[in-house]
N, C-alpha and C positions, 0 to 999 in steps of 0.2 A: 360522397358515397353515403348511402343509407345502410344502416344495420340496426338490428334489434339488440337490446341490452343483453339478453341471454346469449346471443352469438358472441358478443364481446367478452362476456364472462368465461365462456368456454374456450375462447381463442387465446386468452392471456398466457397460459403455460406454453403453448406452442410458439406464440410470438416471442416470448422470452427466450425460448430455446433457439429459435431462429436468429435472434439478435446476438447470440454467442457464436454463431457460425461465421467463418471468414467469407465475406461477401464483397462484391465489387463496390466501389465507392458510391455509385449511383443507387444501387439496391440498398446498401446500408443506410444511406441518407433517407431514402423513401421509407424504409422500415422504421427508422428513428422517428420520423414525422408521424407515421401511423401509430406507433406505440404511444407517443405523446398525446395524440388526439383520442385514442381509446382510453388512456388513463384519465384524461380530463372528464370524459363522459362517465367513467366508472366512479370517479370522485363524487360527482353529482348523484349517481345512483346510491352510493354508500350513505350519503346524507339523508336521502329519502328513505332508505331501508331502516336507518336508525329511527327516523320519525315514526315509521310504521311499528317498529318494536316498542317505542314509547307509548304509542296509541293503544296497542293491543296487549301490552304486558307491563312489566316493571323491571327495573335493573336490580339484580342481586349483587350488591356491592362486594359481598364475601367471595362470590364465584367470578365476578367480573363479566357477567353476561346478562342478557335479558331473559326473563322467564315469562312465557305467555300464559295467560289465564285460559283454562281449559275450554270455557264457553266461547272464547274469542279465537281459538286456534284456526278454525275453518275460515273465518273472516280474514285473518292475517294471511293465510296461505293464498286466498283468492286475491288479496291486495298485492302480495309479492309477485304472484304470477302475472297480474296485470302490469305491474311496474316493469318486470323483466321482459315483457312482450312489447314494450314501447319501442317504436322505431325512431331513430334519431339520425340526424345528418352529421356525419363525421367530416371534419375539415382536413381530409387527407385523401390521396389517391390510392387505388389498389396497387399492390406491389407486383412487379414483374420478376418472377423467379427463373425465367428461361435463361439458359446459359450459366446458371449458378450450380456449383457442385456442392449440394447440401446433403446432410445426413439427417433426415427427418422421416418419421414413420407415416404410413398411409393414414393411420388414425389421427395423427397430428395435422396432416394436410387437410383432412376432412373438417377439422375444427376451425381452420383458417381459410377455408374455401371461399367464403364471402369477401375476403380481404386480398385475394390474389387475382391477378389478371389471367385469363385463360389464353393460352397460346394456340 
């Protein structure tokens, strides 16, 4: 399955909430595989995000965060947007939620729409 990094970033909270729901064994297993695959991709994203922070700013050890130089702010935002727009192939199948009795909001469903099978 293909997905963009920003889709994965947006889906993480809803996928986590879904993982707390009582699901069938089949769906639970598929969801666990999906969560693992998404997390692996986001680990790579995080390393690249840190590299961009280092390239366009410096780490403030006192605050424990990166501070961007004002003249590099726009370039950083462009680079982050490009990174988050990257499409990647996730080694997991879409999950089938049909027949599951889950409590999840429409807003949360919208954030995971790319990761669930349409019935």
